[in-house]
C-alpha positions as CSV (number, residue, x, y, z in Angstrom):
1,M,-294.2,-30.4,-69.0
2,R,-292.7,-27.8,-66.7
3,R,-294.9,-24.9,-65.5
4,V,-293.2,-21.5,-65.5
5,A,-294.5,-18.2,-64.2
6,L,-293.7,-14.9,-66.0
7,I,-294.0,-11.9,-63.8
8,Y,-293.6,-8.6,-65.5
9,D,-295.2,-5.2,-66.1
10,A,-297.1,-5.2,-69.4
11,T,-297.2,-1.4,-69.4
12,L,-293.4,-1.1,-69.9
13,A,-291.8,-1.4,-73.3
14,Y,-288.7,-2.8,-71.7
15,D,-290.6,-5.7,-70.0
16,L,-292.5,-6.5,-73.1
17,C,-289.2,-6.8,-75.1
18,V,-287.8,-9.1,-72.4
19,I,-290.9,-11.3,-72.7
20,R,-290.6,-11.4,-76.4
21,G,-287.1,-12.9,-75.8
22,V,-288.6,-15.5,-73.5
23,A,-291.1,-16.3,-76.3
24,A,-288.3,-16.7,-78.8
25,Y,-286.7,-19.3,-76.5
26,L,-290.0,-21.2,-76.2
27,Q,-289.9,-21.6,-80.0
28,R,-287.0,-23.9,-79.5
29,G,-289.5,-26.3,-77.9
30,P,-288.6,-26.7,-74.2
31,G,-292.3,-27.6,-73.6
32,W,-293.3,-25.1,-70.9
33,N,-296.8,-24.4,-69.6
34,I,-296.8,-20.6,-69.1
35,Y,-298.6,-18.8,-66.3
36,I,-298.6,-15.0,-66.8
37,A,-298.8,-12.2,-64.2
38,E,-298.6,-9.0,-66.3
39,N,-300.2,-6.3,-64.2
40,N,-298.4,-3.1,-63.1
41,L,-295.7,-4.4,-60.7
42,K,-297.2,-2.4,-57.8
43,E,-300.5,-4.3,-58.3
44,Q,-299.1,-7.8,-58.4
45,R,-300.5,-10.1,-55.7
46,L,-297.9,-12.8,-55.1
47,S,-298.3,-13.8,-51.5
48,D,-299.5,-17.3,-52.6
49,L,-296.7,-17.8,-55.2
50,C,-295.8,-21.2,-53.7
51,N,-299.4,-22.3,-54.3
52,W,-299.3,-21.6,-58.0
53,G,-297.9,-25.0,-58.7
54,V,-295.1,-23.7,-60.9
55,D,-291.6,-25.2,-61.3
56,G,-289.8,-21.9,-62.1
57,V,-290.1,-18.1,-62.4
58,V,-288.9,-15.3,-64.6
59,A,-289.6,-12.0,-62.9
60,D,-289.0,-8.3,-63.0
61,F,-287.3,-7.4,-59.7
62,D,-288.0,-3.7,-59.9
63,N,-290.6,-3.9,-57.2
64,P,-289.9,-5.0,-53.5
65,T,-293.1,-7.0,-53.2
66,V,-292.3,-9.0,-56.4
67,A,-288.7,-9.6,-55.4
68,S,-289.5,-10.6,-51.9
69,A,-292.2,-13.0,-53.0
70,V,-290.0,-14.7,-55.5
71,V,-287.0,-15.0,-53.1
72,S,-289.3,-16.3,-50.3
73,S,-290.8,-19.0,-52.6
74,R,-287.4,-20.6,-53.0
75,L,-288.5,-21.7,-56.4
76,P,-285.9,-21.9,-59.3
77,A,-286.0,-18.3,-60.6
78,V,-284.2,-15.8,-62.7
79,G,-284.7,-12.0,-62.2
80,F,-284.3,-9.1,-64.6
81,G,-284.6,-5.3,-64.2
82,S,-283.0,-2.0,-64.3
83,G,-280.0,-3.0,-62.1
84,Y,-281.4,-0.7,-59.4
85,G,-284.4,-2.6,-58.1
86,W,-284.7,-4.8,-55.1
87,Y,-282.4,-7.6,-56.2
88,A,-281.2,-9.6,-53.2
89,P,-277.6,-10.9,-53.9
90,E,-277.8,-13.2,-50.9
91,S,-280.7,-15.1,-52.5
92,R,-278.3,-16.3,-55.2
93,I,-281.0,-15.8,-57.9
94,P,-279.3,-14.9,-61.2
95,Y,-280.1,-11.4,-62.3
96,F,-280.0,-9.7,-65.8
97,F,-279.7,-6.0,-66.7
98,T,-278.4,-3.9,-69.5
99,N,-275.1,-2.1,-70.0
100,N,-275.9,1.5,-69.3
101,Q,-272.4,2.7,-69.9
102,A,-272.4,1.2,-73.4
103,I,-275.8,2.6,-74.1
104,A,-274.6,6.2,-73.2
105,R,-271.4,5.8,-75.3
106,L,-273.5,4.8,-78.3
107,A,-275.7,7.9,-77.9
108,A,-272.7,10.2,-77.5
109,D,-270.8,8.7,-80.5
110,H,-273.9,9.0,-82.6
111,L,-274.2,12.7,-81.9
112,L,-270.5,13.4,-82.1
113,D,-270.3,11.8,-85.5
114,R,-273.0,14.2,-86.6
115,G,-270.8,17.2,-85.7
116,F,-272.4,18.4,-82.5
117,Q,-270.3,20.3,-80.1
118,N,-273.0,21.2,-77.6
119,F,-274.5,18.3,-75.6
120,A,-277.4,17.8,-73.2
121,Y,-278.9,14.9,-71.2
122,C,-282.5,14.8,-70.1
123,G,-283.1,12.3,-67.3
124,Y,-285.1,11.9,-64.1
125,R,-284.6,12.7,-60.5
126,R,-283.1,9.8,-58.6
127,N,-285.5,7.3,-56.8
128,A,-285.2,3.7,-55.6
129,T,-285.2,2.1,-59.1
130,N,-284.1,4.7,-61.7
131,G,-280.4,4.8,-60.9
132,W,-280.0,3.7,-64.6
133,S,-280.9,7.3,-65.6
134,E,-278.1,8.8,-63.5
135,E,-275.7,6.1,-64.7
136,R,-276.4,6.9,-68.3
137,Q,-276.1,10.6,-67.6
138,R,-272.6,10.2,-66.0
139,E,-271.2,8.1,-68.9
140,F,-272.8,10.4,-71.6
141,T,-271.3,13.5,-69.9
142,K,-267.9,11.8,-69.4
143,H,-267.8,10.7,-73.1
144,A,-268.6,14.2,-74.3
145,R,-266.1,15.8,-72.0
146,A,-263.4,13.4,-73.2
147,R,-263.8,15.0,-76.6
148,G,-263.6,18.5,-75.1
149,F,-267.3,19.3,-74.9
150,A,-269.5,20.3,-72.0
151,C,-272.9,18.6,-71.3
152,H,-275.9,20.3,-69.8
153,V,-278.1,18.1,-67.5
154,Y,-281.8,18.2,-66.7
155,R,-283.6,15.9,-64.3
156,G,-286.8,17.7,-63.6
157,R,-289.2,17.6,-60.7
158,Y,-292.1,15.6,-62.0
159,W,-292.5,12.0,-63.3
160,N,-296.1,11.4,-64.3
161,S,-298.5,12.6,-67.0
162,P,-301.0,14.3,-64.6
163,R,-298.2,16.9,-64.1
164,W,-297.7,17.2,-67.8
165,A,-298.3,21.0,-67.9
166,D,-295.6,21.4,-65.2
167,I,-293.2,19.0,-67.0
168,Q,-293.7,20.8,-70.3
169,D,-293.2,24.3,-68.9
170,A,-290.0,23.3,-67.1
171,L,-288.6,21.4,-70.2
172,C,-289.4,24.3,-72.5
173,A,-287.5,26.7,-70.3
174,W,-284.5,24.4,-70.1
175,L,-284.4,23.6,-73.9
176,I,-284.7,27.3,-74.8
177,S,-281.7,28.0,-72.5
178,L,-279.4,25.5,-74.2
179,P,-276.7,26.6,-76.7
180,K,-277.7,25.6,-80.2
181,P,-277.4,23.4,-82.1
182,V,-277.4,20.7,-79.4
183,G,-277.2,16.9,-79.4
184,L,-279.5,15.6,-76.7
185,M,-279.7,12.1,-75.1
186,A,-282.9,11.3,-73.2
187,A,-282.9,8.7,-70.5
188,N,-285.5,6.6,-72.3
189,D,-288.0,6.9,-75.2
190,N,-290.8,8.4,-73.0
191,R,-288.5,11.2,-71.8
192,A,-287.4,11.7,-75.4
193,R,-291.1,12.0,-76.5
194,Q,-291.6,14.7,-73.8
195,V,-288.5,16.6,-75.1
196,L,-289.8,16.5,-78.7
197,E,-293.2,17.8,-77.7
198,A,-291.5,20.6,-75.7
199,C,-289.4,21.5,-78.7
200,R,-292.6,21.7,-80.8
201,V,-294.3,24.0,-78.3
202,S,-291.1,26.1,-78.0
203,G,-290.7,26.5,-81.7
204,L,-287.3,24.7,-81.7
205,Q,-286.5,22.8,-84.9
206,V,-285.7,19.1,-84.6
207,P,-283.1,17.9,-85.6
208,D,-281.5,21.2,-86.9
209,Q,-281.5,23.0,-83.5
210,V,-282.0,20.0,-81.2
211,A,-281.2,16.4,-82.2
212,V,-282.7,13.8,-79.9
213,V,-281.8,10.2,-79.1
214,G,-283.9,8.0,-76.8
215,V,-283.4,4.5,-75.4
216,D,-285.6,1.4,-75.7
217,N,-286.5,1.6,-79.4
218,D,-290.2,1.2,-78.5
219,E,-291.5,1.0,-82.1
220,V,-294.9,2.4,-81.3
221,L,-293.6,5.3,-79.2
222,C,-290.9,6.1,-81.7
223,R,-293.4,6.3,-84.5
224,L,-295.8,8.4,-82.5
225,C,-293.2,11.1,-82.1
226,S,-292.9,13.9,-84.6
227,P,-290.3,13.7,-86.1
228,L,-289.7,10.0,-85.8
229,L,-287.5,9.3,-82.8
230,T,-283.9,7.9,-83.1
231,S,-283.5,5.3,-80.3
232,I,-281.0,2.8,-78.9
233,E,-282.1,-0.9,-79.0
234,Q,-280.7,-2.0,-75.6
235,G,-280.9,-5.8,-75.9
236,A,-284.0,-6.5,-73.8
237,E,-285.0,-9.4,-76.0
238,R,-281.6,-11.0,-75.5
239,I,-282.1,-10.7,-71.8
240,G,-285.4,-12.6,-72.0
241,Y,-284.0,-15.3,-74.2
242,E,-280.9,-15.8,-72.1
243,A,-283.0,-15.6,-68.8
244,A,-285.3,-18.4,-70.1
245,S,-282.4,-20.5,-71.2
246,L,-280.7,-20.1,-67.8
247,L,-283.9,-21.0,-66.0
248,D,-284.4,-24.1,-68.1
249,G,-280.9,-25.3,-67.1
250,I,-281.6,-24.5,-63.4
251,M,-284.8,-26.5,-63.4
252,R,-282.8,-29.4,-64.8
253,G,-280.4,-29.3,-61.9
254,K,-277.6,-27.1,-63.4
255,S,-276.0,-24.4,-61.3
256,P,-275.3,-21.0,-63.0
257,L,-271.6,-19.9,-63.0
258,K,-272.5,-16.4,-61.9
259,K,-275.3,-14.3,-60.5
260,R,-275.1,-11.0,-62.4
261,Y,-275.4,-10.9,-66.2
262,V,-274.8,-7.6,-68.1
263,V,-276.1,-7.5,-71.7
264,D,-274.7,-5.0,-74.2
265,P,-277.0,-2.9,-76.4
266,V,-277.7,-3.9,-80.0
267,G,-277.1,-0.5,-81.6
268,V,-278.6,2.9,-82.6
269,V,-281.8,2.9,-84.8
270,T,-281.5,6.2,-86.7
271,R,-284.7,8.1,-87.5
272,R,-285.4,11.7,-88.4
273,S,-284.9,13.2,-84.9
274,S,-281.1,12.9,-85.2
275,D,-280.6,12.5,-88.9
276,V,-278.6,15.7,-89.5
277,L,-275.0,16.8,-90.0
278,R,-274.0,19.9,-87.9
279,V,-270.6,21.1,-89.1
280,S,-269.7,24.8,-89.0
281,D,-266.7,24.3,-91.3
282,P,-268.0,23.9,-94.9
283,L,-264.7,22.1,-96.0
284,V,-265.1,19.6,-93.2
285,A,-268.8,19.1,-94.0
286,K,-267.9,18.4,-97.6
287,A,-265.3,15.8,-96.5
288,M,-267.8,14.1,-94.1
289,I,-270.5,13.9,-96.7
290,F,-268.1,12.4,-99.2
291,I,-267.0,9.8,-96.6
292,R,-270.6,8.8,-95.8
293,E,-271.4,8.4,-99.5
294,H,-268.2,6.6,-100.6
295,A,-266.5,4.9,-97.6
296,C,-267.9,1.5,-98.6
297,E,-266.2,1.8,-102.0
298,G,-262.9,1.3,-100.2
299,I,-261.7,4.9,-100.5
300,K,-258.6,6.1,-98.7
301,V,-257.8,9.5,-97.2
302,P,-256.2,11.0,-100.4
303,R,-259.6,10.5,-102.2
304,V,-261.3,12.6,-99.5
305,V,-258.6,15.3,-99.7
306,V,-259.1,15.5,-103.5
307,A,-262.9,15.6,-103.2
308,A,-262.7,18.4,-100.6
309,N,-260.1,20.3,-102.7
310,A,-257.9,20.9,-99.7
311,S,-254.4,20.2,-98.4
312,R,-254.2,16.9,-96.4
313,S,-252.6,18.5,-93.4
314,G,-255.0,21.4,-93.3
315,L,-258.1,19.1,-93.8
316,E,-256.9,16.6,-91.1
317,A,-256.4,19.4,-88.6
318,R,-259.8,21.0,-89.3
319,F,-261.6,17.6,-89.3
320,K,-260.0,16.6,-86.0
321,A,-261.1,20.0,-84.5
322,E,-264.7,19.3,-85.6
323,F,-265.1,15.6,-84.9
324,G,-262.2,14.7,-82.5
325,R,-261.1,12.0,-84.9
326,T,-259.0,11.5,-88.0
327,L,-260.2,11.1,-91.6
328,H,-259.0,7.5,-91.6
329,S,-261.0,6.6,-88.4
330,A,-264.1,8.3,-89.9
331,I,-263.9,6.2,-93.0
332,L,-263.5,3.0,-90.9
333,N,-266.4,4.0,-88.7
334,V,-268.8,4.3,-91.7
335,Q,-267.5,0.9,-93.1
336,L,-267.9,-0.8,-89.8
337,E,-271.4,0.6,-89.2
338,R,-272.5,-0.7,-92.6
339,A,-270.8,-4.0,-92.0
340,K,-272.6,-4.3,-88.7
341,S,-275.9,-3.6,-90.4
342,L,-275.3,-6.2,-93.0
343,V,-274.3,-8.8,-90.4
344,T,-277.5,-8.0,-88.5
345,E,-280.0,-7.7,-91.3
346,T,-278.8,-10.1,-94.1
347,S,-277.5,-13.6,-94.6
348,L,-274.5,-12.4,-96.6
349,S,-271.2,-14.2,-95.8
350,P,-268.4,-12.4,-94.1
351,K,-266.5,-12.4,-97.5
352,E,-269.5,-10.8,-99.2
353,I,-269.9,-8.2,-96.5
354,A,-266.2,-7.3,-96.7
355,A,-266.6,-6.8,-100.4
356,A,-269.7,-4.8,-100.0
357,T,-268.2,-2.5,-97.4
358,G,-264.9,-1.8,-99.1
359,F,-262.5,-3.7,-96.9
360,K,-259.4,-5.1,-98.6
361,S,-259.9,-8.5,-97.1
362,V,-262.3,-10.5,-94.9
363,Q,-259.5,-10.9,-92.4
364,H,-259.0,-7.1,-92.1
365,M,-262.7,-6.5,-91.6
366,S,-263.1,-9.3,-89.1
367,S,-260.2,-8.0,-87.1
368,L,-261.6,-4.5,-86.9
369,F,-265.1,-5.8,-86.3
370,R,-263.9,-7.8,-83.3
371,K,-262.2,-4.8,-81.9
372,A,-265.3,-2.7,-82.3
373,V,-268.0,-5.1,-81.0
374,G,-266.1,-7.8,-79.1
375,L,-266.9,-10.6,-81.6
376,P,-266.0,-11.5,-85.2
377,P,-268.9,-11.0,-87.7
378,A,-270.1,-14.7,-87.9
379,A,-270.1,-15.1,-84.1
380,Y,-271.8,-11.7,-83.7
381,R,-274.6,-12.8,-86.0
382,R,-275.0,-16.1,-84.1
383,T,-275.2,-14.2,-80.9
384,L,-278.0,-11.9,-82.2
385,R,-280.0,-14.7,-83.8
386,A,-279.7,-17.1,-80.9
387,G,-280.4,-14.3,-78.3
388,F,-277.1,-14.9,-76.5
389,F,-274.6,-12.4,-75.5
390,Q,-270.8,-12.9,-75.3
391,Q,-269.6,-15.3,-72.6
392,S,-266.1,-16.7,-72.2
393,R,-267.5,-20.0,-70.9
394,P,-270.8,-22.0,-70.6
395,P,-273.4,-20.5,-68.3
396,Y,-273.5,-23.5,-65.9
397,T,-271.3,-25.6,-63.7
398,S,-272.0,-29.2,-63.0
399,G,-274.8,-29.7,-60.5
400,P,-277.0,-32.4,-59.0
401,G,-279.6,-34.1,-61.1
């Protein structure tokens, strides 16, 4: 039985999700004896790591002491983190992190599809490990600007709860200054919770005046928020599953093909904080509501035009002005989102899903699904349930042993 050390921060929702992924891999029966070091990373004492008697390590590398101890031990290891920690490429230790650009695009599209034309990003001031916040900010801003909309950015001066009064005062002032209604992406769920509390104190209505999207989908934190927080599930469990699988192979003498693994987010989990349609044009709003309610019946653009009681050319122009997309693409988007939900949450076959979402054939749905998420429906389902993410080839090369 192999002995494996898990080194992570049990106070972080992201780390706990990663470890849940490791636990899912263990259910496959690799027969590991697990040693857990779960203190705050700054409090980890790992100078004697070589004396732990372990055969391998899965560790959060967002702390220099942890990263240095794991690298120095020369044990088989896999790291994970924010992508901005103390990862040492020269160590040749495989390293997993999430796709921050894809996360930001999901948030932007979610708010754009709800008709917002004012956008804001609430992040953190840059430090040694939180470059992910700045990366998400850049992509969110870029995506909004590509549709012709500006984005207001706030980073703040303070991080921690002992400065909560200062954090709240500054946030309130910024939120009040924003043009309304505004669609806001927060760097993570904790920042989103602070935004929601500041909105409450400032008398700003959520989601009517400020719609908020967080990142991490921390179930407890999202449900502690009022209203319940919409959040992006960023694929941390998949990181844990795949990291454990990779370590298992390394301990058996296999060499990984690459050293950096980027995992795509799973999707947006919509809750009350962003569940709104903000459209100034009543005709466009009528068309969008009809699309949301009937897209999966296989409707075409003429049905929407009739329901809105408008000319096709006029409605298309007004719809494009509000949403930056055509009526046809809006219909397909609703169909694909529903298809993705059924692939993820049910055991329906692709043929049954195509019928349930209004596609004319399973081939048509599969082709569009592949373009949207990178995999056809059946492969995407296998990826989620196995904890893998897309790879064009196996994760190992032939090695000794």
